[in-house]
Structures are given as C-alpha cells and as structure tokens.
PADREN-568446 format. One record per residue (C-alpha): residue in three letters; y, x, z. Coordinates in steps of 0.5 Angstrom, whole numbers, always signed. Each point is the difference from the previous one (the first is absolute). Layout:
(rec "ALA",(Y,X,Z))
...
END
This chain:
(rec "MET",(+65,-115,+51))
(rec "ARG",(-2,+6,-4))
(rec "ARG",(+0,+4,+6))
(rec "ALA",(-5,-5,+3))
(rec "LEU",(-4,+1,-6))
(rec "SER",(+0,+7,+0))
(rec "LEU",(-2,+0,+7))
(rec "LEU",(-6,-4,-1))
(rec "VAL",(-3,+4,-6))
(rec "LYS",(+1,+7,+3))
(rec "LEU",(-4,-3,+7))
(rec "GLY",(-5,-4,-6))
(rec "VAL",(-1,+7,-3))
(rec "THR",(+0,+3,+6))
(rec "LEU",(-5,-4,+3))
(rec "ALA",(-5,+0,-7))
(rec "ILE",(+1,+8,+0))
(rec "PHE",(-4,+0,+8))
(rec "ALA",(-4,-6,-2))
(rec "ALA",(-2,+4,-6))
(rec "ILE",(+1,+7,+2))
(rec "PHE",(-8,+0,+3))
(rec "VAL",(-4,-5,-5))
(rec "GLU",(-5,+4,-4))
(rec "PHE",(-3,-2,-7))
(rec "GLY",(-6,+2,-3))
(rec "GLY",(-3,+5,+6))
(rec "GLY",(-6,-2,+5))
(rec "PHE",(-7,+3,+2))
(rec "ARG",(-3,+3,-7))
(rec "PRO",(-8,+3,+0))
(rec "VAL",(-2,+7,-1))
(rec "GLU",(-5,+4,-1))
(rec "THR",(-1,+4,+7))
(rec "ALA",(-4,+5,-4))
(rec "SER",(+6,+1,-5))
(rec "LEU",(+5,+2,+4))
(rec "ASP",(-3,+8,+0))
(rec "THR",(+0,+0,-8))
(rec "PRO",(+6,+3,-4))
(rec "GLY",(+6,-5,-2))
(rec "ALA",(-2,-5,+7))
(rec "PHE",(+6,+2,+2))
(rec "ALA",(+7,+0,-3))
(rec "ALA",(+8,+1,+2))
(rec "ALA",(+7,-1,-4))
(rec "ASN",(+1,+5,-4))
(rec "ARG",(+7,+3,+3))
(rec "ALA",(+2,+2,-8))
(rec "TYR",(-1,-6,-3))
(rec "PRO",(+7,-3,-2))
(rec "GLY",(+3,-7,+2))
(rec "ILE",(+3,-6,-4))
(rec "VAL",(+5,+6,-3))
(rec "GLY",(-3,+5,+0))
(rec "ARG",(-7,-4,-5))
(rec "LEU",(+7,-3,-4))
(rec "ARG",(+3,+7,-1))
(rec "ALA",(-8,+2,-3))
(rec "ARG",(-1,-5,-3))
(rec "LEU",(+6,+1,-4))
(rec "ARG",(-1,+7,-1))
(rec "GLY",(-8,+0,-2))
(rec "ALA",(-2,+4,+6))
(rec "ALA",(-6,-1,+3))
(rec "LEU",(-1,-2,+7))
(rec "PRO",(-4,+2,+6))
(rec "PRO",(-5,-3,+3))
(rec "ALA",(+2,-5,+5))
(rec "THR",(-5,+2,+6))
(rec "VAL",(-3,+6,+1))
(rec "PRO",(-7,+1,+3))
(rec "VAL",(-1,+1,+8))
(rec "GLY",(-6,+1,+3))
(rec "ARG",(-2,-4,+7))
(rec "ASN",(+1,+6,+4))
(rec "THR",(+7,-1,-1))
(rec "VAL",(+1,-6,-2))
(rec "CYS",(+4,-2,+6))
(rec "ARG",(+3,+6,+1))
(rec "VAL",(+4,-2,-7))
(rec "ALA",(+1,-7,+2))
(rec "GLU",(+5,+2,+5))
(rec "ASP",(+5,+0,-6))
(rec "ARG",(-2,-3,-6))
(rec "ALA",(-4,-5,-2))
(rec "VAL",(-9,+1,-1))
(rec "PHE",(-5,-4,-4))
(rec "VAL",(-8,-1,+1))
(rec "ARG",(-4,-1,-6))
(rec "LEU",(-3,-7,+1))
(rec "ALA",(-7,-3,-1))
(rec "ASP",(+2,-3,-6))
(rec "GLY",(+3,+8,-3))
(rec "SER",(+7,-2,+1))
(rec "MET",(+5,+4,+4))
(rec "LYS",(+3,-4,+5))
(rec "ARG",(+6,+3,+5))
(rec "PHE",(-3,-2,+7))
(rec "ARG",(+3,+0,+7))
(rec "PRO",(-1,+7,+4))
(rec "LEU",(+2,-3,+7))
(rec "ARG",(-6,-5,-1))
(rec "HIS",(-5,+6,-1))
(rec "CYS",(+3,+7,+2))
(rec "ARG",(-2,+3,+8))
(rec "ASP",(+4,+7,+2))
(rec "GLY",(+1,+1,-9))
(rec "GLU",(-6,-1,-2))
(rec "LEU",(-4,-7,-3))
(rec "ALA",(-4,-2,+5))
(rec "VAL",(-2,-7,+0))
(rec "ALA",(+0,-6,-6))
(rec "TRP",(-1,-7,+2))
(rec "VAL",(-6,-5,+0))
(rec "ASP",(+0,-7,+0))
(rec "ASP",(-5,-2,+6))
(rec "GLY",(+1,-8,-2))
(rec "THR",(+5,+0,+7))
(rec "GLY",(+5,+4,-4))
(rec "TRP",(+1,+7,-2))
(rec "LYS",(-2,+5,+4))
(rec "GLU",(+1,+8,+0))
(rec "ALA",(-5,+4,-2))
(rec "PRO",(-1,+7,+1))
(rec "LEU",(-2,+3,-6))
(rec "ALA",(-4,+5,+2))
(rec "THR",(-5,-6,+2))
(rec "ALA",(+3,-5,-6))
(rec "PRO",(-5,-4,-4))
(rec "PRO",(-1,+1,-8))
(rec "THR",(+6,-5,-1))
(rec "VAL",(+6,+1,+4))
(rec "TRP",(+8,-3,+0))
(rec "PHE",(+6,+3,-1))
(rec "ARG",(+7,-4,+1))
(rec "THR",(+4,+1,-7))
(rec "GLN",(+7,-1,+0))
(rec "GLY",(+3,-5,-4))
(rec "PHE",(+8,-1,-2))
(rec "GLN",(+4,+0,+5))
(rec "LEU",(+7,+1,+2))
(rec "VAL",(-1,+4,+6))
(rec "PRO",(-7,+2,-1))
(rec "ALA",(-2,+0,+7))
(rec "GLU",(-2,-6,+5))
(rec "LEU",(+3,-2,+6))
(rec "SER",(-5,+4,+5))
(rec "GLU",(+1,+6,-3))
(rec "VAL",(+7,+0,+1))
(rec "TRP",(-2,-2,+8))
(rec "THR",(-4,+5,-1))
(rec "GLU",(+6,+5,-1))
(rec "ILE",(+4,-2,+5))
(rec "THR",(-5,+0,+6))
(rec "SER",(-2,+7,-3))
(rec "LEU",(+8,+3,+1))
(rec "ASP",(+0,+6,+5))
(rec "PRO",(+6,-2,+4))
(rec "ARG",(+2,+7,+1))
(rec "VAL",(+2,+0,-7))
(rec "PHE",(+2,-7,-1))
(rec "LEU",(+5,+0,+4))
(rec "PRO",(+4,+6,-1))
(rec "TRP",(+1,-2,-6))
(rec "PHE",(+2,-7,+1))
(rec "LEU",(+4,+2,+4))
(rec "ALA",(+3,+5,-5))
(rec "ALA",(+0,-5,-6))
(rec "THR",(+4,-5,+4))
(rec "LEU",(+6,+5,+2))
(rec "ILE",(-1,+3,-7))
(rec "LYS",(+3,-7,-2))
(rec "LEU",(+5,-1,+5))
(rec "VAL",(+3,+6,-2))
(rec "GLY",(+0,-3,-7))
(rec "ILE",(+4,-6,+3))
(rec "PHE",(+4,+2,+3))
(rec "ALA",(+2,+4,-7))
(rec "ASN",(+0,-7,-3))
(rec "VAL",(+5,-3,+5))
(rec "TRP",(+5,+6,-1))
(rec "ARG",(+0,-1,-7))
(rec "TRP",(+2,-8,+1))
(rec "GLN",(+5,+3,+4))
(rec "ILE",(+2,+5,-6))
(rec "LEU",(+1,-6,-4))
(rec "LEU",(+4,-5,+4))
(rec "ARG",(+4,+6,+1))
(rec "GLY",(+1,+0,-8))
(rec "GLN",(+2,-7,+1))
(rec "GLY",(+5,+1,+5))
(rec "ILE",(-5,-2,+6))
(rec "ASP",(+0,+4,+6))
(rec "MET",(-5,-2,+4))
(rec "GLY",(-4,+4,+6))
(rec "ILE",(-6,+3,-1))
(rec "GLY",(-3,-3,+8))
(rec "TYR",(+2,-7,-3))
(rec "LEU",(-4,+1,-7))
(rec "THR",(-5,+3,+2))
(rec "SER",(-2,-6,+4))
(rec "THR",(+1,-5,-5))
(rec "TYR",(-4,+4,-4))
(rec "PHE",(-6,-1,+6))
(rec "ILE",(+2,-7,-1))
(rec "GLY",(-1,-1,-7))
(rec "ARG",(-7,+4,+0))
(rec "TYR",(-2,-6,+6))
(rec "PHE",(+1,-5,-4))
(rec "GLY",(-3,+4,-6))
(rec "ILE",(-7,-1,+3))
(rec "VAL",(+0,-7,-2))
(rec "THR",(+4,+0,-7))
(rec "PRO",(-2,+3,-7))
(rec "SER",(+2,+7,-2))
(rec "THR",(+7,+2,+3))
(rec "MET",(+3,-8,+0))
(rec "GLY",(+0,+0,+8))
(rec "LEU",(+4,+7,+0))
(rec "ASP",(+4,-1,-4))
(rec "ALA",(+2,-7,+2))
(rec "TRP",(+1,+2,+7))
(rec "ARG",(+4,+6,-3))
(rec "LEU",(+5,-5,-4))
(rec "TYR",(+1,-5,+5))
(rec "GLU",(+2,+4,+6))
(rec "THR",(+4,+5,-5))
(rec "ILE",(+4,-6,-3))
(rec "ARG",(+0,-4,+7))
(rec "LEU",(+4,+6,+2))
(rec "THR",(+5,+3,-5))
(rec "ARG",(+0,-7,-4))
(rec "ARG",(+0,+4,-6))
(rec "PRO",(-6,-3,-5))
(rec "VAL",(+2,+4,-5))
(rec "GLU",(-2,+6,+2))
(rec "CYS",(-4,-1,+5))
(rec "THR",(-5,-3,-6))
(rec "THR",(+2,+6,-4))
(rec "VAL",(-2,+6,+5))
(rec "LEU",(-6,-4,+0))
(rec "ALA",(-1,+0,-8))
(rec "VAL",(+1,+7,+0))
(rec "GLU",(-4,+2,+5))
(rec "ARG",(-6,-3,-4))
(rec "VAL",(+2,+3,-7))
(rec "ILE",(+0,+7,+4))
(rec "GLY",(-6,-1,+4))
(rec "LEU",(-4,-2,-7))
(rec "VAL",(+3,+7,-3))
(rec "GLY",(-2,+5,+5))
(rec "LEU",(-7,-3,+0))
(rec "LEU",(-1,+1,-7))
(rec "LEU",(+3,+7,+1))
(rec "VAL",(-5,+1,+5))
(rec "ILE",(-6,-3,-4))
(rec "LEU",(+3,+5,-7))
(rec "VAL",(+0,+7,+6))
(rec "PHE",(-6,-2,+3))
(rec "MET",(-4,-1,-7))
(rec "PRO",(-1,+7,-2))
(rec "PHE",(-4,+1,+7))
(rec "ALA",(-4,-7,+0))
(rec "GLY",(-6,+5,-4))
(rec "ARG",(-7,-4,+0))
(rec "LEU",(+5,-7,+1))
(rec "VAL",(+2,+0,-7))
(rec "GLN",(-6,+4,-4))
(rec "GLY",(-6,-4,-1))
(rec "HIS",(+2,-6,+4))
(rec "SER",(+2,-6,-4))
(rec "PHE",(+5,-4,+5))
(rec "GLY",(+3,+8,+1))
(rec "GLU",(+0,+2,-7))
(rec "LEU",(+5,-7,-1))
(rec "VAL",(+4,+2,+5))
(rec "GLY",(+1,+7,-3))
(rec "ALA",(+0,-2,-7))
(rec "MET",(+7,-4,+3))
(rec "LYS",(+3,+6,+2))
(rec "VAL",(+6,-1,-7))
(rec "PRO",(+1,-7,+2))
(rec "LEU",(+1,+1,+7))
(rec "ALA",(+4,+7,-1))
(rec "GLY",(+5,-5,-5))
(rec "ALA",(+0,-5,+5))
(rec "ALA",(+2,+5,+6))
(rec "VAL",(+5,+3,-4))
(rec "PHE",(+3,-7,-3))
(rec "GLY",(+0,-2,+8))
(rec "VAL",(+5,+7,+1))
(rec "LEU",(+5,-2,-6))
(rec "VAL",(+0,-7,+3))
(rec "LEU",(+2,+3,+7))
(rec "LEU",(+5,+5,-3))
(rec "ARG",(+3,-3,-6))
(rec "PRO",(-1,-7,+0))
(rec "THR",(+5,-1,-5))
(rec "TRP",(-3,+3,-6))
(rec "PHE",(-5,-7,+1))
(rec "GLN",(+5,-5,+1))
(rec "PRO",(+0,-1,-8))
(rec "LEU",(-7,-1,+0))
(rec "LEU",(-1,-6,+5))
(rec "GLY",(+1,-4,-6))
(rec "LEU",(-6,+2,-4))
(rec "ALA",(-5,-2,+6))
(rec "PRO",(-3,-6,-1))
(rec "ALA",(+4,-6,+4))
(rec "GLY",(-2,-3,+6))
(rec "ARG",(-3,+4,+6))
(rec "ILE",(-1,+7,-3))
(rec "ARG",(+7,+0,-3))
(rec "GLY",(+3,-2,+7))
(rec "PHE",(-4,+5,+3))
(rec "ALA",(+2,+6,-4))
(rec "THR",(+7,-3,+1))
(rec "ASN",(-1,+0,+8))
(rec "VAL",(-3,+7,+0))
(rec "VAL",(+6,+3,-5))
(rec "ASP",(+6,-4,+5))
(rec "SER",(-3,+3,+6))
(rec "ALA",(+0,+8,-3))
(rec "THR",(+7,-2,-2))
(rec "ALA",(+2,-2,+6))
(rec "TYR",(-2,+9,+2))
(rec "SER",(+2,+2,-6))
(rec "SER",(+6,+4,+3))
(rec "ARG",(-5,+2,+6))
(rec "ARG",(-6,+5,-3))
(rec "GLY",(-1,+3,+5))
(rec "ALA",(-1,-5,+5))
(rec "LEU",(-6,-2,-6))
(rec "LEU",(-3,+7,+0))
(rec "LEU",(+0,+1,+7))
(rec "ALA",(-4,-7,+1))
(rec "LEU",(-5,+1,-6))
(rec "ALA",(-2,+7,+4))
(rec "LEU",(-1,-4,+6))
(rec "ALA",(-4,-5,-4))
(rec "VAL",(-4,+5,-3))
(rec "PHE",(-1,+3,+8))
(rec "GLY",(-2,-7,+2))
(rec "GLN",(-5,+0,-6))
(rec "LEU",(-3,+7,+3))
(rec "THR",(+0,-3,+8))
(rec "THR",(-5,-6,-4))
(rec "MET",(-4,+5,-4))
(rec "SER",(-1,+5,+6))
(rec "MET",(-2,-6,+5))
(rec "TYR",(-6,-3,-5))
(rec "PHE",(-1,+8,+0))
(rec "ALA",(-1,+0,+8))
(rec "ASN",(-4,-7,-1))
(rec "ALA",(-5,+4,-5))
(rec "MET",(+0,+5,+6))
(rec "SER",(-1,-4,+5))
(rec "LEU",(-7,-3,-3))
(rec "GLY",(-2,+7,-2))
(rec "THR",(+0,-1,-7))
(rec "GLN",(-3,+5,-4))
(rec "ASN",(-1,+3,-7))
(rec "VAL",(+8,-2,-2))
(rec "ARG",(+6,+5,-1))
(rec "ALA",(+7,-2,+4))
(rec "SER",(+3,+0,-7))
(rec "GLU",(-5,-5,-1))
(rec "VAL",(+1,-5,+6))
(rec "LEU",(+7,+2,-1))
(rec "PHE",(+0,-3,-8))
(rec "ALA",(-4,-6,+2))
(rec "SER",(+5,-2,+6))
(rec "ALA",(+5,+0,-5))
(rec "VAL",(-3,-4,-5))
(rec "MET",(-3,-4,+6))
(rec "THR",(+8,-2,+1))
(rec "PHE",(+2,-2,-8))
(rec "GLY",(-6,-4,+1))
(rec "THR",(+2,-4,+5))
(rec "PHE",(+8,+0,-3))
(rec "VAL",(-3,-4,-6))
(rec "ALA",(-6,-4,+2))
(rec "PRO",(+2,-7,+2))
(rec "SER",(-4,+1,+8))
(rec "ALA",(+3,-1,+7))
(rec "SER",(+2,+7,+3))
(rec "GLY",(-4,+3,-5))
(rec "GLU",(-6,-2,+3))
(rec "GLY",(-7,+1,-4))
(rec "VAL",(+4,+3,-6))
(rec "ARG",(+0,+6,+5))
(rec "GLU",(-7,+1,+2))
(rec "LEU",(-2,-1,-8))
(rec "VAL",(+5,+5,-3))
(rec "PHE",(-3,+5,+5))
(rec "VAL",(-8,-2,-2))
(rec "TRP",(+1,+1,-6))
(rec "LEU",(+4,+6,+0))
(rec "LEU",(-4,+4,+6))
(rec "GLY",(-6,-4,+0))
(rec "SER",(-4,+5,-5))
(rec "GLN",(+2,+5,+5))
(rec "ALA",(+0,-2,+7))
(rec "GLY",(-4,-6,-1))
(rec "ALA",(+2,-8,+0))
(rec "VAL",(+0,+0,+7))
(rec "LYS",(+4,+5,+3))
(rec "ALA",(+4,-1,-6))
(rec "PHE",(+1,-7,+2))
(rec "LEU",(+2,+1,+7))
(rec "ILE",(+5,+6,-2))
(rec "GLY",(+5,-6,-3))
(rec "ASN",(-2,-5,+5))
(rec "LEU",(+2,+4,+6))
(rec "GLY",(+6,+1,-3))
(rec "PHE",(+1,-8,+1))
(rec "TRP",(-2,+0,+7))
(rec "ILE",(+6,+6,+1))
(rec "GLU",(+5,-3,-4))
(rec "LYS",(-1,-7,+3))
(rec "LEU",(-2,+1,+8))
(rec "PRO",(+3,+7,+3))
(rec "LEU",(+6,+0,-5))
(rec "SER",(+2,-8,-1))
(rec "ILE",(-3,-4,+6))
(rec "PRO",(+6,+4,+5))
(rec "GLY",(+6,-3,-5))
(rec "GLY",(-3,-6,+4))
(rec "ILE",(+2,+2,+7))
(rec "ILE",(+6,+3,-3))
(rec "LEU",(+2,-7,-1))
(rec "LEU",(-1,-2,+7))
(rec "LEU",(+4,+4,+2))
(rec "ARG",(+6,+3,-4))
(rec "LYS",(+6,-3,+2))
(rec "ASP",(+4,-3,-6))
(rec "PRO",(+6,+4,-2))
(rec "THR",(+6,-3,+0))
(rec "ILE",(+3,-4,-7))
(rec "GLN",(+7,+1,-2))
(rec "PRO",(+4,-6,-1))
(rec "VAL",(+0,-3,-6))
(rec "THR",(+6,+1,-4))
(rec "ARG",(+4,-4,-5))
(rec "GLU",(+0,+6,-5))
(rec "ASP",(-7,+0,+1))
(rec "LEU",(-2,-7,-1))
(rec "GLU",(+5,+1,-8))
(rec "ARG",(-4,+7,-1))
(rec "VAL",(-7,-4,+1))
(rec "ARG",(+2,-5,-5))
(rec "ARG",(+3,+5,-5))
(rec "GLU",(-6,+4,+0))
(rec "ALA",(-5,-5,-1))
(rec "GLY",(+5,-4,-5))
(rec "ALA",(-1,+8,-4))
(rec "ALA",(-7,+0,+2))
END
C-alpha cells in the first residue's frame, strides 16, 4: 500500500509540474507610448552584479549597499542583451515591466509591437506604429516561455549540428551505463556472487526498459533484485548490494557537485537558486564525508543508531550501516565502486553538455553546464517525480535560463529524458524477448535452511 501510494504521489507531482510548468500569472499585453521608446531609460536589463537571495541577505546583515537590480540599455541593443538576461520596458503608466523579446525582436533589432484591431492581436512594425502600441509582458512562470517558442526552437535546429552531438551524448551515456554495470558486478563479487558481465549487462538494460514507466529507478532496481535473487537464492546479499550501491551513488554525486562548484562561476553568484546551492557546500561536504565513513568504517556508527528517532528513520539508518558492514573487509571493492560512481556521474554530466552543444547553446561555459547537470541529478534524486521528469527541466531553467535562455535550458534537460528512455532503454525490451533464460541451479535443503536463518536474522 505504501509503495502504491508513493507511486501515485510521484506521478501526481510529475503531472502537476507539467501542468503548471508553462502556466503564466500576471503577464499579458500592456500599453507603451511609441514616442517614449527612443527616450533614455525606456529599456533596462537585469544587472549581473545584483546578488541573489543569499547575497542580499548577507549584504543586509553587513549593512552594505546593494547595486541596482537593473541597468539601462538602449533601444538598439536591448534585443542583443535579451539573449542572456531579462529585459524591461517602460509602460505608458511609467512603470518598468519585463517583456518577451521574442515577440518584438527581429534579427537582433527591436522591430515590432502589437495592436488590437478588433479581430485580435496583430504585429505592428515600429517604423509605422500608431502613437500607442502594446508589448507582451512576462508574468510569473516556472519556465518563462511559451510552447510556441519551444516548437520554434526545435524546428530551427540545424541537423548538421544536432545529430552529431546527439549521437555523442547517447554514446557518452552508454559508456556510463557500462560503468554502472561494472560497479554492480564488483559489489556482487564483494558478497561472494560471481556473475558474468554479459548477463548483468542484459539484465541492467531490461531493468531500464521497465524503468520507462516506473518512478525513479524502481523498475531497474526491482528487475535486478528479481533476477539476481532468482538465480542465486541469496536475497540478503542481493539486497545489500543495491543498498550499498545507492549510498555509493549519492556519495559520488555529492563529491562531483563539490568539485565543480568552484568552477560554476555565475551560477552561484548573483543567482538566487545557484546561491542557495553554493551556500550548502558545507552541509554537502559533511554529508559526503559522512557517507564515505559509513562505507569504510560502519562499526563507528552502530552505537549511534539508538539515538536515531524510532520508526522509518532508524530502520533506514540501521539497514545502511548493516549493509556497509557486510563490506568491512572489502574496502578496496568499495573504493573502486565509488570511483566508478563518480565516473558514471561525469558521463551523465557530459551527456547534458553534449545536449547543450546540439542545441547551439551560447553564453554559457562548459563548467556551468556540467555543474548544473550535477545539481539536476541531485534534484531528481530527492524530488518525488516520475523518472525525474519535470524536475530536470526546471533545474536547468533556474540555473542556466538567465544565460542560455529559458527555452534552450528547458530543452537541454528534456533531451536528456528522451536519450535515457528511448535509445538507451527501449533495447532492453528487445533483449528481454530474445534472451534465453539461464540455467537455474536446483535449490538444495542447505539453501532453504540458510535462507530461513538469514530471514530470521533480518
């Protein structure tokens, strides 16, 4: 019942995110005096020096003065400036309001506004515009873009650029999958289970196939557990492997985030979401060190389990420590598995960098895309969504949207979903149909007695 409820919650959150992801509140067409467009102060852009939430809080505590939130820009440069930051226009009532440059810019120049001729909104060239025109302003929106803008971006892709980078992204992620399979094999051997890399690879891809329609890694983990337990008749060891693998994966992810954080540049300076991530570097480092110690020295934490709150938290902590204890004499295997986890995370980050290149993304640095990819993976790890869908797009928009544009940032994340689920998951279904079932060793009386003892001990 709990698993079913968790599944429904994750699916509900995913659907809610996609239902609200392009919903806009407070936007629309607002009047602008045509003659005022050439006056000083008619346009402004977001000030890169203006800090985010954390920076503003620090400045307030220190009593330091904040720079202006916007800086003036001219009419002839506003469209070029809009390629990497928000731009604003002075309305007829004198207020400044953010507007949608794609509705008004043509070939890098402010060229059109809008008028209502009684039959609907029509473009009005500014060269022959009436005294009052209308600008399409931007309201609150998780992804500040319209579906039509996303479609325009997709249809304008250059196949000569997109296809090579798309193939590169797929191959890079494929290498990461093989690293994950090898890590799984190493951890299984640490439990005395020796299974061939070919069989584990096919099982892994079949699990990814089932993962297409299940939240997070539920389908992948469930199939791997089913197959290994069915063949080995050693449920405790097989479950321990996946539990340790999950801890190792999280520790590897935290280490990668910490390593790339100093190179994130603009993402953790003057950007609210990025600054929040940057402000968490001490807790993230502490969690990474704690995870490494749990893996290498689990006995240190056994006396502390009694301090954990009773219930699910204590049960989870006990399972993690017990699972790590099973590898107390195999620390070399754990360190190699951790290195493979870091390598696998780097391949995922590189895949998203290749996605950015396939879309012709500009105004962002490679280190920023890689850092955003790691933060995105962490977001999909903790957020209750189906396969991370919706979460990955929002994280990319929040971190890269101000530099790359909301549409491109959205597509960087969304393209990763299609790579993960189509070319790298659909083949698992074909493997399932064609693979011959391996010979299962007969269950002996000793096997049954051992399983009963292990179940009783658990």
